N, C-alpha and C positions, 0 to 999 in steps of 0.2 A: 142512181144519182145522175142527173142530166148534166149537160155541158155547162150551163149557166151556174149551177150549184158547185160544180167542180172547179170552174175558173170564173169567179165573180168579177164583175166590171167595177172599176173604181173611177170616179169622176171628181175633179176638183179644179179650182181656179187659182192662178198664180199671177203675180205682178207682170206687167208688160215687159220690163227689162229682163226679168228672169226667164220669161218665155222666149225672148229674143236670143238670150244666151243658150237656152235649151235647143232652139232651132239651129244655131250655129254649130253646136256640138253634134246634132243629128246629121247635119249636112256633111260635116267632116267625116263622120263614121259611115255615111251613106245609108242611113236608116231613118225611119219615121220618128216623129216626136214622141209618139206613144210608146214605141219600142225602147227608146233611150230612157224615157221616164220609168218604164217597167224595170229596166236593168238597174237603174239607180236605186229604186225603192227595194228591189229584191236584194241587192248587195247590202243596203242599209239594214234591212230586217235580218239578214243572215250574219250581221255584225262584221262583214268583210271590209267595209269602208272605215269603220272606227278602229278595229283591231289592228290593222296594218300600221296606222299612224301611232297607235299606243305602243306597239312593240318596238317600233323604230325609236320612239322617244325614250322608252325604257333602256334600250341598248346604249343610246347616247348618254343617258344619265349614269349608267353603270360605268361606261368608259371614263366619264368625267370623275366619278368617285375613285376609280382605280388610280388615275393620274394624281389626284389630290392626296391619296394615301401614300403613293410613291414619293411625292414631294415632301410630305411631312416626315416620312422615314428618313429621307436624306438630311433634312434639317435636324432631326433628333440625333441621328448618328454623328453628324458634325459636332453638335453641341456636347455630346457625350465624349467624343474622342479628343476634342481640343479645348474643352471647358470654356467655350465662349460661343455666342450665337453667330450664325452666318451673317456676313456683311450685307448691306442693302443691295449692292451691285450684284453679288453672287445670288441673292434671293431672286432678283429680277431675271437673271440668266436661267436658273433652273426651274423657275415657276412654270407649271404647265399652261400652255395656251391652247385650250380645247375650244375649237370653233368648228362648226359644221361647214366644211369646204371653205373655211376662212371668210365667211360672209361678215363676221363681226370685226375683222381686221380693217380699220379705217385709216391706218397710218401709211403714208407713202414711203417706200424704201429709198427714194432718191432725195438727196440733199442738194438743191440747186446752187446754194451759195458756196458750197465746198466742192461741187461736182463729183459726188461720190455716192455709192450705194451702201445702205446699211440694212442688214437683216432685221425685220421688225420683231422676229421671235427671240433671237439671242443676241443681237447687237453687233455681229461681225461686220467690220468695215471692209469695203472693197474700193480701192483707188487705182488710178492708172496714170501712166506717164506719156503714153502715145496712143495713136489710134489702134495699133495692133494689141497693145495691152488692154485697151478699152474693150475691144471685141472679146478678148480672153476673159476679162472680168465678168462680162455679161454671161458668158457660158458658165463660168465658175459660180455665179450667183444662182443660175438655174439648177446646176448640179448640187449646190449647197442645200437649196430648198428641198429637192427630191431626196437626197441621201441623209441629210442631217435631221430634217423635220418630217420626212416621209409624207409629203403632201404636194399637191399641185399649186400653182400660183393662185392667189385670190384674184377676184376681178380687178381690184385696184392695182395690184402688182402687175398683172398681165397688161393692163392699159399703160402703166408707167413704162414697162420694158418695151412694149410695142412702139411707143411714141418717143422713146429716149433717143437723142441724137448726140453725137460727139461734139463737145464744145471746148475741148482743150484739156490740158493737164489738171488732175485733181489737186486740191490744196491740202 
């Protein structure tokens, strides 16, 4: 078996925009266009590109299902123990908010009219009387998100906290 039979050549054409994107990726990795094309095609054929995304998706689906089951168990236990369903406010508080790094959280935690912070996950209110208590409440909010909800700030929350300025006492 000669070299050409062992390693056959593949030639194809792609759109100009895709080719430019391929060139940018090749320049970033400091390799040629054909080498990066070979890497991509090889990973695709070995199912490495698809499988990683699918397993990550499956893990997130499983996590969501576990949280929904836990939520339903809490609701059922409450109904069995107290012979009445959970109130709407309690349902909102305990309902799981599964979001991947909170990209789906579009609600701002800051209420400008009342000058206060409210956790978008559980509704905890944070107010302040002075600049010192304002600084303390910002730290408290960060700690609350980390300890209670076991997550980092969403991009929106991070932006709000970074740009928040003391405007006086909360209402």
